[in-house]
TORPANU-793266 format. One record per residue (C-alpha): residue number from 1; residue in one letter; chain; x negated, y negated, z. Coordinates in steps of 0.5 Angstrom, whole numbers. Layout:
<rs>
{NUM; a; A; {X; Y; Z}}
...
</rs>
This chain:
<rs>
{1; m; A; {0; 0; 0}}
{2; t; A; {-3; -7; -2}}
{3; s; A; {-2; -14; 1}}
{4; t; A; {-2; -21; -2}}
{5; q; A; {-6; -25; 2}}
{6; t; A; {-3; -32; 2}}
{7; r; A; {-9; -37; 0}}
{8; l; A; {-9; -44; 2}}
{9; d; A; {-12; -50; -2}}
{10; s; A; {-15; -56; 2}}
{11; l; A; {-9; -60; 2}}
{12; d; A; {-5; -54; 5}}
{13; r; A; {-10; -53; 10}}
{14; l; A; {-10; -61; 12}}
{15; e; A; {-3; -61; 12}}
{16; s; A; {-3; -55; 17}}
{17; e; A; {-8; -58; 21}}
{18; a; A; {-4; -65; 22}}
{19; i; A; {3; -62; 23}}
{20; h; A; {-1; -57; 29}}
{21; i; A; {-3; -64; 32}}
{22; f; A; {4; -67; 32}}
{23; r; A; {7; -61; 35}}
{24; e; A; {1; -61; 40}}
{25; v; A; {3; -68; 42}}
{26; a; A; {10; -67; 43}}
{27; g; A; {9; -61; 47}}
{28; e; A; {3; -65; 52}}
{29; f; A; {6; -72; 52}}
{30; d; A; {12; -75; 55}}
{31; r; A; {13; -82; 51}}
{32; p; A; {9; -81; 44}}
{33; v; A; {9; -87; 38}}
{34; i; A; {7; -87; 31}}
{35; l; A; {3; -93; 28}}
{36; f; A; {7; -95; 22}}
{37; s; A; {5; -101; 18}}
{38; g; A; {8; -99; 11}}
{39; g; A; {1; -97; 8}}
{40; k; A; {-1; -91; 5}}
{41; d; A; {-4; -88; 10}}
{42; s; A; {1; -89; 15}}
{43; t; A; {6; -87; 10}}
{44; v; A; {3; -80; 9}}
{45; l; A; {3; -80; 17}}
{46; l; A; {10; -81; 18}}
{47; h; A; {12; -75; 12}}
{48; l; A; {7; -70; 16}}
{49; a; A; {11; -72; 22}}
{50; i; A; {18; -71; 19}}
{51; k; A; {15; -64; 16}}
{52; a; A; {13; -62; 23}}
{53; f; A; {20; -63; 26}}
{54; w; A; {25; -61; 20}}
{55; p; A; {31; -60; 20}}
{56; a; A; {31; -64; 27}}
{57; p; A; {29; -72; 27}}
{58; v; A; {22; -74; 29}}
{59; p; A; {22; -75; 36}}
{60; f; A; {19; -81; 37}}
{61; p; A; {19; -88; 35}}
{62; l; A; {15; -92; 30}}
{63; l; A; {11; -98; 32}}
{64; h; A; {8; -104; 28}}
{65; v; A; {3; -110; 30}}
{66; d; A; {6; -115; 25}}
{67; t; A; {1; -120; 24}}
{68; g; A; {6; -125; 20}}
{69; h; A; {1; -125; 14}}
{70; n; A; {4; -119; 10}}
{71; l; A; {6; -118; 3}}
{72; a; A; {13; -119; 2}}
{73; e; A; {13; -112; -2}}
{74; v; A; {10; -108; 4}}
{75; i; A; {15; -111; 9}}
{76; e; A; {21; -109; 4}}
{77; f; A; {18; -102; 4}}
{78; r; A; {18; -101; 12}}
{79; d; A; {25; -103; 13}}
{80; r; A; {27; -99; 8}}
{81; t; A; {23; -93; 10}}
{82; v; A; {26; -94; 17}}
{83; e; A; {33; -95; 15}}
{84; r; A; {32; -88; 10}}
{85; h; A; {30; -84; 15}}
{86; g; A; {34; -87; 21}}
{87; l; A; {28; -88; 26}}
{88; r; A; {27; -93; 31}}
{89; l; A; {22; -99; 30}}
{90; v; A; {18; -103; 35}}
{91; v; A; {15; -109; 32}}
{92; a; A; {10; -113; 36}}
{93; s; A; {9; -119; 33}}
{94; v; A; {3; -124; 33}}
{95; q; A; {7; -130; 31}}
{96; d; A; {11; -129; 38}}
{97; y; A; {4; -130; 41}}
{98; i; A; {2; -135; 37}}
{99; d; A; {9; -139; 39}}
{100; d; A; {9; -138; 46}}
{101; g; A; {1; -140; 47}}
{102; r; A; {-1; -133; 49}}
{103; l; A; {-5; -133; 43}}
{104; e; A; {-9; -139; 39}}
{105; e; A; {-9; -139; 31}}
{106; r; A; {-16; -137; 29}}
{107; a; A; {-20; -143; 25}}
{108; d; A; {-20; -138; 19}}
{109; g; A; {-13; -136; 18}}
{110; t; A; {-14; -129; 19}}
{111; r; A; {-10; -125; 24}}
{112; n; A; {-13; -118; 24}}
{113; p; A; {-18; -120; 31}}
{114; l; A; {-11; -122; 34}}
{115; q; A; {-7; -116; 34}}
{116; t; A; {-10; -112; 39}}
{117; t; A; {-7; -116; 45}}
{118; p; A; {0; -115; 42}}
{119; l; A; {-2; -108; 41}}
{120; l; A; {-3; -106; 48}}
{121; d; A; {2; -110; 51}}
{122; s; A; {7; -106; 47}}
{123; i; A; {4; -99; 49}}
{124; t; A; {4; -101; 56}}
{125; g; A; {11; -104; 56}}
{126; n; A; {13; -99; 53}}
{127; r; A; {9; -93; 57}}
{128; f; A; {7; -90; 51}}
{129; d; A; {2; -84; 53}}
{130; a; A; {0; -82; 46}}
{131; v; A; {-1; -87; 40}}
{132; f; A; {-1; -83; 32}}
{133; g; A; {-5; -87; 28}}
{134; g; A; {-8; -86; 20}}
{135; g; A; {-15; -87; 21}}
{136; r; A; {-20; -83; 18}}
{137; r; A; {-27; -81; 19}}
{138; d; A; {-29; -83; 11}}
{139; e; A; {-27; -90; 12}}
{140; e; A; {-33; -93; 16}}
{141; r; A; {-38; -92; 22}}
{142; a; A; {-34; -93; 28}}
{143; r; A; {-28; -89; 25}}
{144; a; A; {-33; -83; 24}}
{145; k; A; {-35; -83; 32}}
{146; e; A; {-27; -82; 34}}
{147; r; A; {-25; -75; 35}}
{148; i; A; {-18; -73; 34}}
{149; f; A; {-15; -74; 41}}
{150; s; A; {-18; -80; 43}}
{151; l; A; {-18; -82; 51}}
{152; r; A; {-17; -90; 52}}
{153; n; A; {-18; -93; 59}}
{154; s; A; {-13; -96; 63}}
{155; f; A; {-14; -103; 59}}
{156; g; A; {-14; -99; 52}}
{157; q; A; {-21; -100; 51}}
{158; w; A; {-25; -94; 48}}
{159; d; A; {-32; -91; 50}}
{160; p; A; {-35; -87; 45}}
{161; r; A; {-39; -83; 51}}
{162; r; A; {-32; -81; 54}}
{163; q; A; {-30; -77; 47}}
{164; r; A; {-29; -70; 49}}
{165; p; A; {-31; -64; 45}}
{166; e; A; {-26; -61; 40}}
{167; l; A; {-28; -54; 39}}
{168; w; A; {-24; -49; 36}}
{169; n; A; {-19; -54; 34}}
{170; l; A; {-17; -55; 42}}
{171; y; A; {-15; -62; 44}}
{172; n; A; {-15; -64; 51}}
{173; g; A; {-10; -70; 52}}
{174; r; A; {-11; -70; 60}}
{175; h; A; {-11; -77; 62}}
{176; r; A; {-10; -81; 68}}
{177; p; A; {-4; -86; 70}}
{178; g; A; {-4; -92; 65}}
{179; e; A; {-9; -89; 61}}
{180; h; A; {-7; -86; 54}}
{181; v; A; {-9; -82; 48}}
{182; r; A; {-10; -85; 41}}
{183; v; A; {-9; -79; 36}}
{184; f; A; {-11; -79; 29}}
{185; p; A; {-9; -73; 25}}
{186; l; A; {-12; -75; 18}}
{187; s; A; {-19; -75; 21}}
{188; n; A; {-21; -70; 16}}
{189; w; A; {-18; -73; 10}}
{190; t; A; {-22; -77; 5}}
{191; e; A; {-18; -83; 1}}
{192; l; A; {-18; -78; -5}}
{193; d; A; {-14; -73; 0}}
{194; v; A; {-10; -78; 1}}
{195; w; A; {-8; -80; -6}}
{196; r; A; {-7; -72; -8}}
{197; y; A; {-3; -71; -3}}
{198; i; A; {1; -77; -4}}
{199; k; A; {2; -74; -12}}
{200; r; A; {3; -67; -10}}
{201; e; A; {9; -69; -5}}
{202; a; A; {12; -75; -9}}
{203; i; A; {11; -79; -4}}
{204; e; A; {13; -87; -5}}
{205; l; A; {9; -93; -3}}
{206; p; A; {9; -100; -3}}
{207; s; A; {9; -103; -11}}
{208; i; A; {2; -106; -9}}
{209; y; A; {-2; -100; -9}}
{210; y; A; {-1; -100; -17}}
{211; a; A; {-3; -104; -22}}
{212; h; A; {1; -110; -23}}
{213; r; A; {1; -118; -25}}
{214; r; A; {-1; -122; -19}}
{215; e; A; {-3; -130; -18}}
{216; v; A; {-10; -129; -14}}
{217; f; A; {-16; -133; -12}}
{218; q; A; {-23; -131; -10}}
{219; r; A; {-26; -132; -4}}
{220; d; A; {-32; -129; -1}}
{221; g; A; {-32; -124; -7}}
{222; m; A; {-25; -122; -6}}
{223; w; A; {-18; -123; -10}}
{224; l; A; {-13; -126; -5}}
{225; t; A; {-6; -127; -6}}
{226; a; A; {-4; -134; -4}}
{227; g; A; {0; -134; 2}}
{228; p; A; {1; -138; 9}}
{229; w; A; {-6; -136; 11}}
{230; f; A; {-10; -142; 9}}
{231; g; A; {-11; -141; 1}}
{232; p; A; {-12; -142; -4}}
{233; r; A; {-16; -148; -2}}
{234; a; A; {-18; -154; -7}}
{235; d; A; {-25; -151; -10}}
{236; e; A; {-21; -144; -11}}
{237; p; A; {-17; -144; -17}}
{238; v; A; {-11; -139; -18}}
{239; r; A; {-12; -134; -24}}
{240; e; A; {-6; -129; -26}}
{241; l; A; {-10; -122; -26}}
{242; t; A; {-8; -115; -27}}
{243; v; A; {-10; -112; -20}}
{244; r; A; {-8; -107; -15}}
{245; y; A; {-8; -106; -7}}
{246; r; A; {-12; -100; -4}}
{247; t; A; {-10; -102; 3}}
{248; v; A; {-5; -106; 6}}
{249; g; A; {-7; -111; 12}}
{250; d; A; {-7; -118; 14}}
{251; g; A; {-7; -122; 7}}
{252; s; A; {-12; -127; 9}}
{253; c; A; {-17; -122; 9}}
{254; t; A; {-14; -116; 5}}
{255; g; A; {-16; -116; -2}}
{256; a; A; {-14; -114; -9}}
{257; v; A; {-18; -110; -14}}
{258; v; A; {-18; -112; -22}}
{259; s; A; {-15; -105; -24}}
{260; d; A; {-11; -102; -30}}
{261; a; A; {-9; -96; -25}}
{262; a; A; {-1; -97; -25}}
{263; d; A; {1; -89; -24}}
{264; i; A; {-1; -84; -19}}
{265; d; A; {-6; -80; -24}}
{266; t; A; {-10; -87; -26}}
{267; v; A; {-11; -88; -19}}
{268; i; A; {-13; -82; -17}}
{269; a; A; {-19; -82; -22}}
{270; e; A; {-21; -89; -20}}
{271; v; A; {-22; -87; -13}}
{272; s; A; {-25; -81; -16}}
{273; a; A; {-30; -85; -19}}
{274; s; A; {-31; -91; -14}}
{275; r; A; {-37; -90; -9}}
{276; l; A; {-34; -95; -3}}
{277; t; A; {-29; -94; 1}}
{278; e; A; {-22; -98; 1}}
{279; r; A; {-24; -101; 8}}
{280; g; A; {-31; -103; 5}}
{281; a; A; {-29; -106; -2}}
{282; t; A; {-23; -110; 0}}
{283; r; A; {-23; -112; 8}}
{284; a; A; {-27; -118; 10}}
{285; d; A; {-26; -117; 17}}
{286; d; A; {-30; -110; 17}}
{287; r; A; {-36; -115; 13}}
{288; m; A; {-37; -120; 19}}
{289; s; A; {-42; -115; 22}}
{290; e; A; {-45; -108; 22}}
{291; a; A; {-41; -107; 29}}
{292; a; A; {-35; -111; 27}}
{293; m; A; {-30; -105; 28}}
{294; e; A; {-33; -102; 33}}
{295; d; A; {-33; -108; 37}}
{296; r; A; {-26; -109; 36}}
{297; k; A; {-25; -101; 38}}
{298; r; A; {-28; -102; 45}}
{299; e; A; {-23; -108; 46}}
{300; g; A; {-17; -103; 44}}
{301; y; A; {-16; -105; 37}}
{302; f; A; {-15; -98; 33}}
</rs>
């Protein structure tokens, strides 16, 4: 009698690992939450959570730290996704903190560094003890130091020396009262894996991920869209180009790339040929210094 052995391809294995992580967290923690920006990684994360618990609903809410400097297409996609799946969305608004004086607008107009306080306040106020994020180890050096379960102290801070070994896919979720764990189910994925999975699963994304005509201006070597983030300046002429975004974020520091990749296959071909990650190519906040991301992670940023 012969038996047929089911062979899993690389995407099957990555999906299986991520679903296992979601179910582990649901069993170990009381109040998990998924960080959701409407970007490709968090959208894949939500898709995996839906598969992990189907046909039951996703048993925890979404959290968006909203800088107020988002492209309209992304916010529309976020709200439509939440409504379609009947999810609860918690929004931590940087603008609210600026309006009531808890934060001050930066001179350069970027709000990415201002996200930490609203994020930590929302985690504490809602008593979230596990926070899912879409971070991947291939994005940049600080993220490569993360474990899948990343312990944060009672101030939300990250200490790489407190990272725990994760041998044989065993995850340690122990934490003291007031501490929480950041969880990264996409840790072992690459940008190309994410795009191949988006194609296989026919996952919808905001339209800005595909090539389109847009008015942009150049600053610090990046093409930015005009918006409420102090641009364009008098010496920054506006041009209409065919561009797409590789990542979403604060509009003042997230650039588009000139591209004709208007569908999933041409995006995959473009990503396959790229030698820069999406953050390295289009995120000005990660260019501030070699340790920019690690410094912010130590303070509590994701």
